[in-house]
C-alpha positions as CSV (number, residue, x, y, z in Angstrom):
1,M,81.6,-17.5,-22.7
2,L,83.2,-19.8,-25.3
3,N,86.0,-17.2,-25.8
4,F,86.9,-17.0,-22.1
5,R,90.4,-18.3,-21.5
6,F,93.1,-17.6,-18.9
7,P,96.5,-16.6,-20.1
8,S,98.8,-19.5,-21.1
9,C,100.8,-19.2,-17.8
10,F,97.8,-20.7,-16.0
11,F,98.5,-24.1,-17.6
12,V,101.8,-24.3,-15.7
13,I,100.1,-22.9,-12.5
14,G,97.4,-25.6,-12.8
15,I,99.9,-28.4,-13.3
16,V,102.0,-27.2,-10.3
17,L,98.9,-27.0,-8.1
18,F,97.7,-30.4,-9.2
19,L,101.0,-32.1,-8.7
20,L,101.9,-30.5,-5.4
21,T,98.5,-31.4,-4.0
22,L,98.8,-35.0,-5.4
23,F,102.2,-35.5,-3.8
24,S,101.1,-34.0,-0.5
25,V,98.1,-36.3,-0.4
26,I,100.4,-39.3,-1.2
27,I,102.8,-38.2,1.6
28,A,100.0,-37.7,4.1
29,K,98.6,-41.2,3.3
30,A,102.1,-42.8,3.6
31,R,102.4,-41.2,7.1
32,G,99.0,-42.5,8.1
33,V,97.2,-39.1,8.3
34,H,93.5,-39.7,7.7
35,V,91.9,-36.3,8.1
36,E,88.8,-35.9,5.9
37,T,89.1,-32.1,5.9
38,I,92.5,-32.4,4.2
39,Q,91.1,-34.7,1.6
40,V,88.2,-32.3,0.8
41,I,90.6,-29.4,0.5
42,A,93.1,-31.4,-1.6
43,T,90.3,-32.5,-3.9
44,D,89.2,-28.9,-4.4
45,V,92.7,-27.7,-5.0
46,M,93.3,-30.5,-7.6
47,L,90.0,-29.5,-9.3
48,I,91.1,-25.8,-9.4
49,G,94.5,-26.8,-10.9
50,L,92.9,-28.9,-13.6
51,L,90.4,-26.2,-14.3
52,F,93.2,-23.7,-14.7
53,C,94.9,-26.1,-17.2
54,S,91.7,-26.7,-19.0
55,L,90.8,-23.0,-19.4
56,A,94.3,-21.7,-20.2
57,R,95.1,-20.4,-23.6
58,D,97.3,-22.4,-25.8
59,E,100.7,-20.9,-26.5
60,N,100.0,-21.2,-30.3
61,E,96.4,-20.0,-30.3
62,D,94.9,-20.0,-33.8
63,E,91.5,-20.4,-35.5
64,M,91.8,-24.2,-35.3
65,T,92.2,-24.2,-31.5
66,L,88.6,-23.4,-30.6
67,P,87.1,-26.4,-32.6
68,L,89.7,-28.7,-31.0
69,R,88.9,-27.3,-27.6
70,L,85.1,-27.9,-28.1
71,K,85.8,-31.4,-29.4
72,S,87.9,-32.2,-26.3
73,F,85.2,-30.8,-24.0
74,S,82.5,-32.9,-25.6
75,L,84.6,-36.0,-25.6
76,A,85.4,-35.5,-21.9
77,F,81.8,-34.9,-21.1
78,I,80.7,-38.1,-22.8
79,C,83.5,-40.1,-21.0
80,G,82.5,-38.5,-17.7
81,V,78.8,-39.5,-18.1
82,V,79.7,-43.0,-19.1
83,Y,82.1,-43.2,-16.2
84,A,79.3,-42.0,-13.8
85,L,76.9,-44.5,-15.2
86,V,79.1,-47.6,-15.3
87,I,81.3,-47.3,-12.2
88,P,78.4,-47.9,-9.7
89,Y,77.5,-51.1,-11.4
90,I,81.1,-52.3,-11.6
91,E,81.5,-51.6,-7.9
92,F,78.2,-53.4,-7.2
93,G,79.4,-56.4,-9.2
94,V,82.8,-56.6,-7.4
95,D,81.1,-56.2,-4.0
96,F,78.6,-58.9,-4.9
97,I,81.3,-61.3,-6.0
98,M,83.5,-60.6,-3.0
99,S,80.8,-60.4,-0.2
100,G,77.9,-62.3,-1.6
101,R,74.4,-61.1,-1.1
102,D,75.3,-58.1,1.1
103,A,76.2,-55.8,-1.9
104,A,74.4,-52.5,-2.3
105,L,74.3,-50.2,-5.3
106,E,75.7,-46.8,-4.3
107,K,76.2,-43.5,-6.1
108,V,79.6,-42.3,-7.1
109,D,81.2,-39.2,-5.5
110,V,81.2,-36.2,-7.9
111,S,84.7,-35.0,-7.2
112,P,86.5,-38.0,-8.8
113,I,84.2,-37.7,-11.9
114,L,85.1,-34.0,-12.3
115,I,88.8,-34.8,-11.9
116,F,88.4,-37.6,-14.5
117,M,86.6,-35.3,-16.9
118,L,89.0,-32.4,-16.7
119,G,92.0,-34.8,-17.0
120,I,90.4,-36.5,-20.0
121,R,89.7,-33.1,-21.6
122,I,93.3,-32.0,-21.2
123,M,94.6,-35.2,-22.7
124,F,92.1,-35.2,-25.6
125,F,92.9,-31.6,-26.4
126,H,96.6,-32.1,-26.6
127,T,96.2,-35.4,-28.5
128,I,93.8,-34.0,-31.1
129,K,96.1,-30.9,-31.5
130,R,99.1,-33.1,-32.2
131,L,97.1,-35.2,-34.7
132,S,95.7,-32.2,-36.6
């Protein structure tokens, strides 16, 4: 399973999917469209695009790429867990400050965490690769 990767062209496909979806959501929000189904589908398409980017082969694949890939996945996982643990308390604190005693501690939606983790993974991989 560690050796499974898409061809390198999937990186471009993933970026295009992510950006097209992001721009279409921005345009829909600007026009005042508030359809929850569109948001769910857009989130899923953005996740698929980032997953394509994350699992795509590097154009210069060598023996050093796999350890860098594993480092970036582990760093992204750690950042995602910290994000999932910290954000509810930050939101609670802000709600408490703004509204007083009516604040409630709520769980965070999973989709933004996954988008955050995949984005961090891609950024870490390319940063670590440049530094190596």
